[in-house]
C-alpha positions as a Markdown table, in Angstrom:
| # | Residue | x | y | z |
|---|---|---|---|---|
| 1 | Met | 0.0 | 0.0 | 0.0 |
| 2 | Gln | 1.4 | 3.3 | -1.0 |
| 3 | His | 1.0 | 6.3 | 1.3 |
| 4 | Arg | 0.3 | 9.7 | -0.2 |
| 5 | Arg | 2.8 | 12.2 | 1.0 |
| 6 | Arg | 1.5 | 15.5 | 2.1 |
| 7 | Pro | 2.4 | 18.4 | -0.2 |
| 8 | Glu | 5.1 | 20.6 | 1.4 |
| 9 | Leu | 4.7 | 24.3 | 0.8 |
| 10 | Ala | 7.1 | 27.0 | 1.7 |
| 11 | Cys | 6.2 | 30.7 | 2.2 |
| 12 | Ala | 8.5 | 33.5 | 1.0 |
| 13 | Glu | 10.5 | 33.2 | 4.2 |
| 14 | Gly | 11.2 | 29.5 | 3.5 |
| 15 | Arg | 9.1 | 28.2 | 6.4 |
| 16 | Ala | 7.3 | 25.0 | 5.6 |
| 17 | Glu | 3.5 | 25.2 | 5.7 |
| 18 | Ser | 0.6 | 22.8 | 5.5 |
| 19 | Pro | -1.8 | 23.4 | 2.6 |
| 20 | Ala | -4.3 | 24.8 | 5.1 |
| 21 | Glu | -1.9 | 27.4 | 6.3 |
| 22 | Ala | -0.9 | 28.2 | 2.8 |
| 23 | Ser | -4.4 | 29.3 | 1.8 |
| 24 | Gly | -3.6 | 32.9 | 2.8 |
| 25 | Ala | -2.7 | 35.6 | 0.4 |
| 26 | Gly | -0.2 | 35.3 | -2.3 |
| 27 | Pro | 1.5 | 32.3 | -4.0 |
| 28 | Ser | 3.5 | 29.7 | -2.1 |
| 29 | Thr | 6.3 | 27.5 | -3.5 |
| 30 | Tyr | 6.6 | 23.8 | -3.8 |
| 31 | Arg | 10.0 | 22.0 | -3.9 |
| 32 | Val | 10.1 | 19.2 | -6.5 |
| 33 | Arg | 10.9 | 15.8 | -5.1 |
| 34 | Ala | 12.0 | 12.5 | -6.7 |
| 35 | Gly | 9.2 | 11.0 | -8.6 |
| 36 | Asp | 7.2 | 14.2 | -8.9 |
| 37 | Thr | 5.6 | 15.2 | -12.2 |
| 38 | Leu | 3.7 | 18.3 | -13.1 |
| 39 | Ser | 0.6 | 16.2 | -13.4 |
| 40 | Ser | 1.0 | 14.7 | -9.9 |
| 41 | Ile | 1.8 | 18.2 | -8.4 |
| 42 | Ala | -1.2 | 19.6 | -10.1 |
| 43 | Arg | -3.5 | 16.9 | -8.6 |
| 44 | Gln | -2.0 | 17.5 | -5.1 |
| 45 | Phe | -3.0 | 21.2 | -5.3 |
| 46 | Ser | -6.2 | 20.9 | -7.3 |
| 47 | Thr | -5.0 | 22.8 | -10.3 |
| 48 | Thr | -3.9 | 22.0 | -13.8 |
| 49 | Val | -0.5 | 21.4 | -15.6 |
| 50 | Ile | -1.3 | 24.3 | -17.9 |
| 51 | Leu | -1.7 | 26.7 | -14.9 |
| 52 | Leu | 1.5 | 25.4 | -13.2 |
| 53 | Lys | 3.4 | 26.0 | -16.4 |
| 54 | Gln | 1.9 | 29.5 | -16.8 |
| 55 | Trp | 2.7 | 30.5 | -13.2 |
| 56 | Asn | 6.3 | 29.2 | -13.5 |
| 57 | Gly | 7.1 | 30.3 | -17.0 |
| 58 | Leu | 7.7 | 26.7 | -18.2 |
| 59 | Ser | 7.6 | 25.8 | -21.9 |
| 60 | Ser | 7.9 | 22.1 | -21.4 |
| 61 | Asp | 6.7 | 19.5 | -18.9 |
| 62 | Arg | 10.3 | 18.8 | -17.7 |
| 63 | Ile | 11.0 | 19.5 | -14.0 |
| 64 | Lys | 13.9 | 18.3 | -11.8 |
| 65 | Val | 14.4 | 17.5 | -8.2 |
| 66 | Gly | 15.0 | 20.7 | -6.2 |
| 67 | Asp | 13.1 | 23.0 | -8.6 |
| 68 | Gln | 10.8 | 25.4 | -6.8 |
| 69 | Leu | 7.4 | 25.9 | -8.4 |
| 70 | Lys | 5.0 | 28.7 | -7.6 |
| 71 | Ile | 1.6 | 27.4 | -6.4 |
| 72 | Arg | -1.3 | 29.8 | -6.4 |
| 73 | Gly | -4.5 | 29.3 | -4.4 |
């Protein structure tokens, strides 16, 4: 059985937040982990790959471990 990991968000100061805390004003960031795809990240945050790409200025679906993506609520 695979456990879903909880999305980790960081505010501008770099403090990790839960998704509930992150629902305040402004975008948060998500640090890409091994095994992540734009599709899986979009599902975790109830958004779309298209929006993730727009928010982050991405022209392709390629992301790498350690990338920081802007997540808007």
